[in-house]
N, C-alpha and C positions, 0 to 999 in steps of 0.2 A: 119712929124708927122704921114702923112696915111702909107707912107711907112712903118715906124717903126712898127706902127700897125698890116700891113699885114705880115709883117717879123715876128712879135710874134708869129701871128695868124696862120702863115703856120709851124712858127717852134712847137707850139703846137697842131697842127694835126700830123706834123711828129712824135711827140714821143709817141703820143696815137697808133699811125698805127703801128710804131716798135712795140712798146708793145703787141701788138695783134699778130706780127710775130713772136715770141719766141716761140721756141716748147713748147711744153706742158711740167709743172712740172713732172717728175717721181719720185716720192717721195717713198723712200722702207723701212721707217721710220718704223710710226705705220701703224696699220691697226686699222678700225672704232671700238670702244668700244663699248659692248653690252647696251643696255637698251637706245639706243637713239630714242625718237621720237616727230612726230611734230603734231600739233594739226590740224586737217583736217580742210579744206575751209568752209564747209557745215555741220561740226559735228566729233564726233568718232575721233580717233586718226590713223595717219599713223607710224608704228614702223618700223624702217629701219632692223629691227631684223627678222621681216616678210617676208624680200626681200634678205635674207643672200642666196646666190647662185647664185644668179642673179646679173648681172652688175643694175646699177644706176645711172643717169645721172640727176643730180640735179643744177638746174635753179634760181638762185634768179631774182624775175618777176617784174615788176611794170603797172598797166595800161596805166599809161599816159608818157611811155617815148617813144622816139622814134624808142626803136629796140624794142616796143610790138608787131610789126608783126610777129617776131621770133616766137610768141607762135603757127604760122600756122604750123613753119617750125619742131618744138617741136613737132608738134602733127602728123607732117608725120614720123618723125624718130619713134615715138612710133608707128604708125601704119606699117612701116615696118619692126620692130625686135621685135614688141611684144610676137607672135608667139616664137619667141625666147628665150624668156625671158627678154629681156629689160622691165625696168623701167623708166619713164620720171617722174621725180617728180618737179612741180613747187613750187617756194616759192617765194610768196609777199612779199614784202618788201618796207616800207616808208623809209628806212634808206635814202634814195637820194631824198627824199619831191615829190615821182613821183606817187606814190600809192593813190588809194582812199582811204574814212576814216573806212571801214567797212568790214569784210569780207561778208556780204552780197551782200554790194556794187562791190566787186570784183566778187562774184560769176555771180550776173547778168551780169556784163560787159562779161566777159566771155563765158555766156550762150548765149547773144545776139548779142555777134561779133566774138565769135569764137566757132567751134563745137570740144570745147575739151573734151576728156574724160579719161586722163590722170590723176594721183592723184595731188590734190593741196593742198598744207597747206594754213593753215592761214595766215594773214598776219605777219609775223615774222621779229625780228632785227637779221640783218646780220654780224653785225660790233660793235666793240666798247665794252663796260662796258657791255650791256644788249644783245648782241650776242646770238642767240640760243647755247645751248652747240656743235652742231655739228659743226658750224661754230667757235664756240671757239676753239672746235679740231683742226679742220684745220689751223685756224692761228697759233695757239701752234706746232703742229704736224709738219706741212707742208709748215709753212709761206705762206699760199695762205689765202688774204682776200679780200673778193669782192672790187674793185673799180669804180662800178657803175651798173646798174641793169644788170640785163641778161650773170652774168659773170657763167661759167658753170664748174662743177665738173662731173667723172665721177670717178664713184667707181666700183671695178672688184668684180665679184661675190665671193672674200675673204674678201671684205672689203676694200680692200686697195685702197689708190687713184691711178687711172691709167692717167689721165691726166688733164688740168686743164685748162680752153681758158677766154679770155677775151670777153667783151660785141663784139666787133666787129667780131667775129668768129663766124658765123650763124651754128646751131644746125647741119643743113647736110652737113655743109663742110666738104672734103677729110677728114682732121685731125679728128674730132669727129666720121666721120663714120668708119673709119680704127680703132679707137680703140674701138668702138664699137663692130666692128666684132672682132677684137682680143681677145676681155673681153667674147664676146661669145664662141670664142672655146676654153678658160680655161685659 
């Protein structure tokens, strides 16, 4: 019985790892429609239209996830490329039952544990019938639905999806950095 459990666990882990090794999907279908905005974590609105002409890395986050340390790498990526135009947008989501209960709690958690200064949305659904219009568009037009926290989507300056990556691909991993550099070149 124990061997069977170990074998199943290894197979499950292998399938998760294999999914992260698949190259990012490059969808040429639709560019981001105008008018999409997120509610800001501490108030206001984060309008994606305000960042047209700049690449935007959108990451669904969660404060109580094993991948939460990626917030440091999101900040490092932002620090490295912000002067060249990159925007990193964190989108806290409770869809995987690992986010704090309120925007205020998330803001405090990020302030106490991380020195983040990239834009953060308020807690936002990223999948299913309640998904934010941005994530509904990704699912409909590009077939991308976050399957866990810290899934990443890179939008090019023109609003086209330049790549998608799962949780296992760190924000400063070579494939993301290369895609960001390519998006910054045009």
